[in-house]
N, C-alpha and C positions, 0 to 999 in steps of 0.2 A: 523708335521715338516718334513719328509722329501720329503716334496712337495715345502714347504720352500725352503729346501735346493735343488732344481732341478730347482724350479725357478730361485733360484741363480745363478747357475752354466752357465744358457740360456742364463742368462741375463751378467757373466763374458764371456761369448763367444760370446754370439752378441757386448758388448763392444771391445774385443779383435781384430775381425773382421773390426771393426770400425776404429779401431786403425792402424790395418793392409793397409787396402785399402781405407777408406771415406778420414780420416784424412791426408792422406800425399796429395790425391787432392783438399781438399780443402786448404791448404795453399801453392802449387802450383796456384792454381788457385788466391788467396792475394796476393801471391808475384807476378803472371803477373799483377794486378791490379795496384800495386805499380807501377811497373815501366813502366805500361802505366801514372801515374799519371807524373812520373819524368819525363817523355820525356815531357810529354804535360809542365810543369812546365819550363825546359829548353827551350823551344819553347817560350813561352810567352815570357821569360827573354829576350831573345834574340829578337824578334821581340820591345818589349820594348826599349833596348837597338837603333836597328835599328830606330823606331819613335821618341828617343830622340833625335838622330843625326841628325834627320832632321830638329824636331822643331829650334836644336841650331841654323842649317843654315839659318833658317827661319829669327830667330830675330836680326842675326847678318847681314844679306839684309837689313829687316825694321830696324835696325838702321841705316846704311848707309842709308840706302835713306828718315829718319826722318831730319838724317845730312843735306842733298842736300835739300829738303824741306826748312830747316831752314834758308839756306846759300839761297839759292833765294827768301824769306819771306824778309828777311834781305837786300837786294840789289835792293826789290822793289821799287818804289817812293814811300814815305805818297801819300796817296788819297787826294786829293782838298776839 
């Protein structure tokens, strides 16, 4: 019984050490990793917005060129 009690006390002391030293370090590591994920997500969102705007400009230009081509084709004389 005394050996069980001593083992239990040793385990409690070990867990207390982990709570004091290891757990805060692990929480800090996870917090840092989460901040990196948020930063990457924000960057990807910004890049997506930039690419979306560029795509919209290209679509607008293509629409104008399409209208111009349709007008050119309309004005061409019919094939013999």
